[in-house]
Residue, then its C-alpha position, 0 to 999 in steps of 0.5 A: i069877184d070879177y064884177y066887184i074888181g070893176f068899181p073904182l071904189i075898191k081901188a082906194w082899199g087896195p090893188g089887189k095884189r096882196c091878200a091875207v089868209d087865216g082860219t077861224l073855228r066853226t062848229i061841227y057836231d062832236d060825233n063827227l070824226l073831223a071834229e077835233s079840239h084846237i089849242r088855240y081856240g080852246a074848243k071843238g069843231g072845224i076850220s073855215y079857212h079864207h084868202v081875203a084880198d086887200n080890197y076886202i073880197a074873198f076869192f077862196s074858202t075852204f073847210m079843214p079839220c082842226g088837226v091840219w096845218e092851216a098852211v098847207e092851204l096857203i098856196e092851194g087857194l091861190l092856184k085854185n083861184n080862177s077869178k080875174l083877182k090875181p093876188d102875188t103876196v100873201h100875208g098870214d099868221t103864225q101858221a105861215q113861218s114855216a121854211p118849206v112854205f116859203g120855199l115852195a111859195y118862191l118856186f111859184n113867185i109867191k111873196l109869202m110875208p107873214r105877221i111875225r110873232n115868236w121871234k126867238d123861234l126864228k132864225f137868220f142864216r148867213v150867206s157863208k161862215e166868213v160873211k160878217y153883217k155890220h150892227i146886226d151880226c149878232l142876229f145871225g147864226d148858222t149858215i145856208d147850205w147852197n150845195l143842197i139847194q144846188t144839187h136838188w133844184q131840178d127836184l124842187m122844179q119838178v115838184a113845182l111843175s107837178v103841182k102847177q099841172g095839177r099832179i100833186s095838190s100843194a096841200l098834200l105836198l106841204k103835209k108830206l114835208t111837214n112830216y119832218s125826217k132826216k132821211n128826206r133829202l126833199y124836205k131838207a132842200f125845201q127848208e133850206l131854200g125856205r131859210v134864204v127867202r125867209t131871212i130876206f123877208l125877216l130883213e125886210y120886216i125889221s127895217d121897213i115900218d111901212l110894210r109892217e103896217v101894210i102886213t098888219e092892216t092886210t091881216n086884220k081884213v081877213e080876220t074882220y071877214h071872219r065876223l062878217s061871215k059869221w053874221v051871214s050864217f045867223a041861222s045856226d052855229f053849226i057848218a051843216f046839219t050833216n056829218n058829211p065833210e062835202d056838205m061842210e065844204k059847200s056850206i063854206k063856199y056858199n057862205a062865202i057867196i052870200t058874204n061876197s054878195l054882201i060886200l058887192q052890193n054895199v060897194i054899189d050903195m056906197s058909190k052911188i052915195i059918193q057919186k051923189l055927193r060930188q054932184e052935190g058939190w061936196s069934196i071927197r078925197k082918196e084919203d076919205l075913201e080909205r077909211l071906208s069898209p064894205y063890212i057894214t051890216e047896220h043897214i041889212k034887214r036880215f030877217g026880212d023878205y028876199i025877192i029875187d027877179l033875175n030880170l030886173k037890170h039896175e040902171n047906170l051901173d056900167k056908168l057907175r063902174s066907169l066913173g072915177l071916184f077920186 
């Protein structure tokens, strides 16, 4: 990943400050205790969950049972990311629209900007009952309980620090927060903070067409990545030939390594071709490069012989990475 982000070509696809998260169904044995029927996919299996940056590379992948709420891994992947690629804006799908997730993401300075569907289920919250909004007042219903946020602000910060220090995982925290209880004041505080952040985002979302296009474009990249990762794992539909959850997790991560290696090789080959075309006098604009994608597979001999020579050094790759393409 760190070597990949050094190529100038990927700057045409995105600065690496945004990422999209999404899960896709993968096959596991029916007699596995983790095998569950997923209502969205209409099939039984497990979830392969990926964080894919706006420049197409996947920087975090994990395995999840179908019964787990996908959004619980949204923040965890960013916190476990040890690469130099550091996105601060996350685009998800329906799973990322929960108010507690908005609240926890805000405490980590993560901008949660999901692709919105089911608008009728989402509410806009007023600053106070006295505030009226010109033209859009009909969108707003309940008001924010600022006293609740202020009373539990220290608790919210302590939870965030505990997650940051590794005392508790954000996935475990979100699992507990989703178990709604009227007596759970911490849940209500996270929810109230999330309502503030989500209302601000919803106002941005409906007023900025460019933002909606960026969110859709970035989210489409992770969905396309799913197809590429499945293409890479052509030998079997099963995640692993065991019922061991650790083997399934390893299988997902190994698949991500191979998929990312393919993406890296495509970027190397594309960069060489672009430089050669420039030397021949061709004019290539940034707008042209933006339409390219490293998810191409037509040139890959999937069933060929693979000879790995660790002593082989590619010539001029460092020079290729130091040259600007636009």
